[in-house]
Structures are given as C-alpha cells and as structure tokens.
N, C-alpha and C positions, 0 to 999 in steps of 0.2 A: 801402850797407852796407859795401862794400869799403873805402871811404875812412874810415868810422868805425872799422873794424877796424884800419886802419893807424894811425890817431890813438891808439887805445887801446893798441896794441902799443908805440908810441914815447912816448906821453905828451906830445907836442908838437903844436901846431896846424899847424906848417910841417914838411913832410917830403918826401923824394924817393921817388917810386914805384920799386919794385924791377923793374917791368916797363915796356917801352915800350908805346906805344898799340896796336900790332899784337898784342903778347903779351897785354896786358890785355883786348883785345876777344876774343881766343881764349879766355882764362881765363873770361870772363863769358858766353861763348857768344852774343855779339852781333857785328854787323858793325862794322868800324872807323869808317865814316861815322856810324853810329848812336851809337857811343860818343863821337866828337868832337862831334856835335850836342848830346848830353846834357851833356857837360862845358861846352860853350859856353853852354847854357841856365843851368846852375848858376852860371857866372860872371856872366851877365847879371842873374840874380836875386840876386847878391851873396852866394851861399852859399859859393863858393870863389873863390880867385884862383889862377892858375897861370902857370908859364913852363916850357915843355918838360916835364920829368918832376917838377918841383917843384910841390907843391900846398900852398896855405895855406887852412885852414878859417876862415871869417869869422864864426863864432858865438862 
C-alpha cells in the first residue's frame, strides 16, 4: 500500500522513497530484515525493481 500511495502522489512509476530502509521499517512497524525480504520477493516476482531508494513499479 505504501508504494502505491507513493505512486499515486507522484503520478510516476519510478520514484525515490523519502525514507531509507530503517526509517521505512520503523514507519511500517516491521523489522528491517523483514522489509528487505519482502522488497526482494517483490523484485523476484517482477512487481518492482529497485536500486537503493529508487523504486520502479513494473505494472
């Protein structure tokens, strides 16, 4: 949901997250390893692509 909200706010499929992974994990109330694991799964399922704080939605 967070990534979709960022997409809707910007209107572009590629955007830079305003938070680093530690901050994003805290914001979402999850551990950083769990967040990284889910981001990796979304990449493996070709839902997103990413490099550091840049995210590209693949739909």
